[in-house]
C-alpha positions in Angstrom: 199.4 -171.6 120.5 195.8 -172.3 121.5 194.3 -171.1 124.9 193.4 -173.9 127.3 189.9 -174.3 128.8 189.9 -173.0 132.4 190.3 -175.9 134.8 192.5 -178.1 132.6 195.4 -179.3 134.6 198.5 -181.5 134.3 198.7 -184.1 137.0 202.0 -185.3 138.4 203.2 -188.0 140.8 203.3 -186.4 144.3 206.8 -187.6 145.1 208.2 -185.0 142.7 206.5 -182.0 144.4 203.6 -180.4 142.6 200.7 -182.7 142.1 198.8 -180.4 139.7 199.7 -177.5 137.5 197.2 -175.5 135.4 197.5 -176.0 131.6 197.5 -172.5 130.2 197.7 -173.3 126.5 198.2 -176.0 123.9 201.0 -176.0 121.4 200.3 -176.1 117.6 201.2 -179.8 117.8 198.7 -180.4 120.6 201.1 -180.6 123.6 199.7 -179.2 126.9 201.7 -176.2 128.1 202.3 -175.2 131.7 204.3 -172.3 133.1 207.9 -173.1 134.2 209.0 -170.9 137.1 212.6 -172.1 136.3 212.6 -171.1 132.6 210.0 -168.3 133.0 208.1 -169.4 130.0 205.5 -172.0 128.9 206.9 -175.5 128.5 205.3 -178.9 127.6 203.7 -180.4 130.7 205.7 -183.6 130.2 209.0 -181.8 130.8 208.3 -181.8 134.6 209.3 -185.0 136.4 206.4 -187.3 137.4 204.0 -186.2 134.6 201.1 -188.6 134.6 198.1 -187.2 132.7 195.9 -184.2 131.7 192.7 -183.8 133.6 190.3 -181.4 135.3 191.1 -179.5 138.4 189.3 -180.2 141.6 190.0 -176.6 142.7 186.8 -174.6 143.1 188.5 -171.3 142.0 185.9 -169.3 140.1 186.6 -169.0 136.4 183.5 -166.9 135.5 181.0 -164.6 137.1 177.5 -164.0 135.9 174.9 -161.5 137.1 172.2 -162.6 139.6 169.4 -161.1 137.5 166.6 -161.3 140.1 167.5 -164.5 141.9 167.4 -164.4 145.7 168.2 -166.4 148.8 165.6 -167.1 151.4 166.3 -168.1 155.0 163.5 -170.1 156.6 162.8 -171.0 160.2 159.9 -173.2 161.2 158.5 -173.0 157.6 158.5 -169.2 157.6 160.8 -166.9 155.6 162.6 -164.8 158.1 164.8 -162.9 155.6 165.5 -162.7 151.9 168.7 -161.4 150.2 169.2 -160.6 146.6 171.8 -162.7 144.6 174.1 -160.1 143.0 176.0 -162.7 141.0 176.9 -166.3 140.6 180.5 -167.5 140.4 181.1 -170.6 138.2 184.1 -172.8 138.7 185.9 -175.0 136.1 183.6 -177.9 137.1 180.5 -175.9 136.1 179.3 -175.5 139.7 177.6 -172.2 140.4 177.7 -170.5 143.8 175.4 -167.6 144.5 176.8 -164.4 146.0 174.3 -162.6 148.1 174.1 -159.1 149.7 171.9 -158.1 152.5 171.5 -154.5 151.3 173.3 -152.1 149.0 176.8 -151.2 150.3 177.0 -154.3 152.6 179.5 -157.1 152.2 178.8 -159.7 149.6 179.2 -163.3 150.7 179.2 -166.7 149.0 176.1 -168.7 150.0 176.8 -172.3 150.8 174.5 -174.9 152.5 171.6 -174.5 150.1 169.4 -177.3 151.4 166.0 -176.2 150.0 164.5 -176.1 153.5 166.4 -173.6 155.8 168.3 -171.9 153.0 166.9 -171.9 149.5 167.5 -170.3 146.1 164.5 -168.6 144.6 164.3 -167.8 140.8 163.3 -164.4 139.5 159.6 -163.6 139.5 158.6 -166.4 141.8 157.0 -166.2 145.2 158.0 -168.6 147.9 159.9 -171.6 146.7 158.0 -174.9 146.7 157.8 -176.6 150.1 
């Protein structure tokens, strides 16, 4: 058995229920394996009715977390930075999309930063002053 790459999914015809199941491993013969709740074990993906194909999940569930290492988020109003928050980490999903996690100050809640538009909310690399206008 070979571990599957995070985000690999088995896709099924929707009329049979589930439309997507995560592929958790590959058999030694190359068959994709999914978890069967009925058999309580890994089974070939094509054992479920309506199996269509193997693909990549559209689910943005993080599969990895990497440290922020000096990156920060700046919030800008009328061209002026009103506040800056350190990025404590980035989550990376199966599609390879990274989302910064910022924290206003130590001990405060960490939140996912969305809406990076480069103007009002921008991501600034380590050791860089204000981001380019």
